[in-house]
C-alpha positions as CSV (number, residue, x, y, z in Angstrom):
1,X,40.3,111.1,114.1
2,X,38.4,113.3,111.7
3,X,39.7,116.8,111.3
4,X,38.3,119.4,113.8
5,X,35.1,120.9,112.5
6,X,34.7,118.3,109.8
7,X,31.2,117.5,111.1
8,X,30.1,121.1,110.5
9,X,29.8,120.4,106.7
10,X,26.7,118.3,107.6
11,X,23.8,120.5,108.5
12,X,21.5,119.5,111.4
13,X,18.7,117.3,110.4
14,X,15.0,118.3,110.5
15,X,12.9,117.3,113.4
16,X,11.2,113.9,112.8
17,X,14.3,112.5,111.1
18,X,14.2,108.7,110.8
19,X,17.0,106.3,111.6
20,X,17.4,105.6,107.9
21,X,17.9,109.3,107.1
22,X,20.4,109.7,109.9
23,X,22.2,106.5,108.8
24,X,22.5,108.0,105.3
25,X,24.2,111.2,106.7
26,X,26.6,109.2,108.9
27,X,27.4,106.8,106.1
28,X,28.4,109.7,103.9
29,X,30.5,111.1,106.7
30,X,32.3,107.8,106.9
31,X,32.8,107.6,103.2
32,X,34.3,111.1,103.0
33,X,36.5,110.7,106.0
34,X,34.6,113.2,108.1
35,X,34.3,110.3,110.5
36,X,37.6,108.4,110.6
37,X,38.3,104.7,111.1
38,X,38.0,103.8,114.8
39,X,36.4,107.0,115.6
40,X,34.0,106.6,118.5
41,X,30.3,107.3,117.8
42,X,28.8,108.4,121.1
43,X,25.0,108.3,121.1
44,X,24.6,111.3,123.4
45,X,27.0,113.5,121.2
46,X,25.3,112.5,117.9
47,X,21.9,113.0,119.5
48,X,22.8,116.6,120.4
49,X,24.7,117.3,117.2
50,X,21.8,116.3,114.9
51,X,19.0,117.2,117.3
52,X,17.4,113.7,117.2
53,X,16.5,111.2,119.9
54,X,19.1,108.7,121.2
55,X,16.8,105.9,120.0
56,X,17.1,107.3,116.5
57,X,20.9,107.4,116.8
58,X,20.9,103.9,118.2
59,X,18.8,102.6,115.3
60,X,20.9,104.4,112.8
61,X,24.1,102.9,114.2
62,X,22.4,99.5,114.0
63,X,21.8,100.0,110.3
64,X,25.5,100.9,109.7
65,X,26.6,97.9,111.9
66,X,24.5,95.7,109.6
67,X,26.3,97.2,106.7
68,X,29.6,96.4,108.5
69,X,31.1,99.9,108.4
70,X,30.3,100.4,112.1
71,X,31.0,97.9,114.9
72,X,29.5,97.8,118.4
73,X,31.7,96.8,121.3
74,X,30.1,95.6,124.5
75,X,30.5,98.2,127.2
76,X,32.5,100.4,124.8
77,X,29.9,101.7,122.4
78,X,30.2,102.0,118.6
79,X,33.1,102.9,116.4
80,X,33.8,103.3,112.7
81,X,35.3,100.2,111.3
82,X,39.0,100.0,110.5
83,X,39.4,97.3,107.9
84,X,41.9,94.5,108.6
85,X,44.0,92.9,105.9
86,X,41.7,89.9,106.1
87,X,38.6,92.1,105.6
88,X,40.2,93.4,102.3
89,X,41.2,90.0,101.2
90,X,37.7,88.6,101.8
91,X,35.9,91.5,100.0
92,X,38.2,91.3,96.9
93,X,37.9,87.5,96.8
94,X,34.2,87.9,96.6
95,X,34.5,90.6,94.0
96,X,36.9,88.6,91.8
97,X,34.6,85.6,92.0
98,X,31.5,87.6,90.9
99,X,33.1,89.6,88.2
100,X,35.1,86.7,86.9
101,X,31.9,84.7,86.6
102,X,30.3,87.7,84.8
103,X,33.2,87.8,82.3
104,X,32.8,84.0,81.6
105,X,29.1,84.5,81.0
106,X,29.4,87.6,78.8
107,X,28.8,85.8,75.5
108,X,25.3,85.0,76.7
109,X,24.6,88.5,78.1
110,X,21.7,90.4,76.8
111,X,22.1,93.6,74.9
112,X,20.2,95.4,77.7
113,X,22.9,94.3,80.2
114,X,25.7,95.6,78.0
115,X,23.9,98.9,77.5
116,X,23.6,99.2,81.2
117,X,27.3,98.6,81.5
118,X,28.0,101.3,78.9
119,X,25.9,103.8,80.8
120,X,27.7,103.0,84.0
121,X,31.1,103.5,82.2
122,X,29.9,106.8,80.7
123,X,28.8,108.0,84.2
124,X,32.3,107.0,85.6
125,X,34.0,108.9,82.8
126,X,31.7,112.0,83.5
127,X,32.6,111.7,87.2
128,X,36.3,111.4,86.5
129,X,36.1,114.6,84.4
130,X,34.7,116.5,87.4
131,X,37.5,115.4,89.7
132,X,35.1,115.1,92.6
133,X,36.4,112.1,94.6
134,X,33.1,111.1,96.2
135,X,31.3,111.0,92.9
136,X,34.1,109.0,91.3
137,X,34.0,106.5,94.1
138,X,30.2,106.2,93.8
139,X,30.3,105.7,90.0
140,X,33.2,103.2,90.3
141,X,31.1,101.0,92.5
142,X,28.1,101.3,90.1
143,X,30.3,100.3,87.2
144,X,31.3,97.1,89.1
145,X,27.6,96.5,90.0
146,X,26.8,96.7,86.3
147,X,29.6,94.1,85.6
148,X,28.0,91.7,88.1
149,X,24.6,92.4,86.6
150,X,25.8,90.7,83.4
151,X,25.2,87.4,85.2
152,X,21.4,88.1,85.0
153,X,20.9,86.7,88.5
154,X,18.8,88.5,91.1
155,X,20.5,86.5,93.8
156,X,24.0,87.6,92.6
157,X,22.8,91.2,92.4
158,X,21.5,90.9,95.9
159,X,24.8,89.4,97.1
160,X,26.7,92.3,95.5
161,X,24.3,94.7,97.2
162,X,25.0,93.0,100.5
163,X,28.7,93.9,100.3
164,X,28.3,97.2,98.3
165,X,28.6,99.5,101.3
166,X,31.8,97.8,102.4
167,X,33.1,97.9,98.9
168,X,32.3,101.6,98.6
169,X,34.2,102.1,101.9
170,X,37.2,100.2,100.5
171,X,37.2,102.2,97.3
172,X,36.9,105.4,99.3
173,X,39.9,104.3,101.3
174,X,41.8,103.6,98.1
175,X,41.0,107.1,96.9
176,X,42.0,108.6,100.2
177,X,45.4,106.8,100.3
178,X,46.4,107.2,96.6
179,X,44.2,110.1,95.3
180,X,43.8,108.4,92.0
181,X,41.2,111.1,90.9
182,X,44.0,113.7,91.1
183,X,47.2,111.8,90.5
184,X,46.3,109.4,87.7
185,X,42.7,110.0,86.7
186,X,43.2,109.0,83.0
187,X,45.1,105.8,83.9
188,X,42.4,104.7,86.4
189,X,39.6,105.5,83.9
190,X,41.5,103.6,81.2
191,X,41.6,100.5,83.3
192,X,37.8,100.6,83.5
193,X,37.5,101.4,79.8
194,X,39.6,98.3,79.0
195,X,37.3,96.1,81.1
196,X,34.2,97.7,79.5
197,X,35.6,97.2,75.9
198,X,36.5,93.6,76.5
199,X,33.0,92.8,77.9
200,X,31.2,94.8,75.2
201,X,33.1,92.8,72.6
202,X,32.3,89.6,74.5
203,X,36.0,88.7,74.6
204,X,35.8,86.2,77.5
205,X,39.5,85.6,78.0
206,X,40.5,89.2,77.9
207,X,37.6,90.3,80.1
208,X,38.3,87.7,82.7
209,X,42.0,88.6,82.8
210,X,41.3,92.3,83.1
211,X,38.8,92.1,85.9
212,X,41.2,89.8,87.8
213,X,44.1,92.1,87.3
214,X,42.1,95.2,88.3
215,X,40.7,93.7,91.5
216,X,44.1,92.2,92.4
217,X,45.9,95.4,92.0
218,X,43.4,97.4,94.1
219,X,43.5,94.7,96.7
220,X,47.2,94.9,97.1
221,X,47.2,98.7,97.1
222,X,44.6,98.7,100.0
223,X,46.6,96.1,102.0
224,X,49.7,98.3,101.5
225,X,47.7,101.4,102.6
226,X,46.5,99.6,105.8
227,X,50.2,99.0,106.7
228,X,51.0,102.7,106.5
229,X,51.1,104.6,109.8
230,X,48.0,106.7,110.6
231,X,48.9,110.3,109.6
232,X,46.7,111.6,112.5
């Protein structure tokens, strides 16, 4: 469960709040751990907490369920997702497939795509310097989105977007378990720098190997974290 009082960091929403706005707040609470894996999301409680209608809460939870970070159980209500090992394996299999394909296509990538990747890396470096975990997680995801964008395919971009919230949740779990932003910020950033440099120099073999190694390492770390006892 989330720490007592952790919801207090999120101010009550204004009257007339939409389901999308409430979903945004709840999503951030999940990403930061203010709402913990398997925590029950009671419509009545959330309605009172955020001073919105139960219909708004219900619709917001539906949005998060569509993003696969909340699950609805018949007769038991909604809970924050706790990833299984298979969830992690599936997500990283998709990511390796997309990013590996991007590495193989990088020789044909436009200068605009590589400039976008450079900006994404610069933003990740800036975020790493701040040490703010949530910002690092966000920029980490945007870096990998820019890698996939090298493919120059709207369909692949949309496919990445479809799993982006789950991937952000996975990266946030990785940060929570291993505190990379505090314990090895330079090492974690250098892994991304190596990927960026290989792609920017259009070194297909090296880029493909690095994106595979990076994804595989994170996949195994997450699987290991799932096996650890819940500290709560």
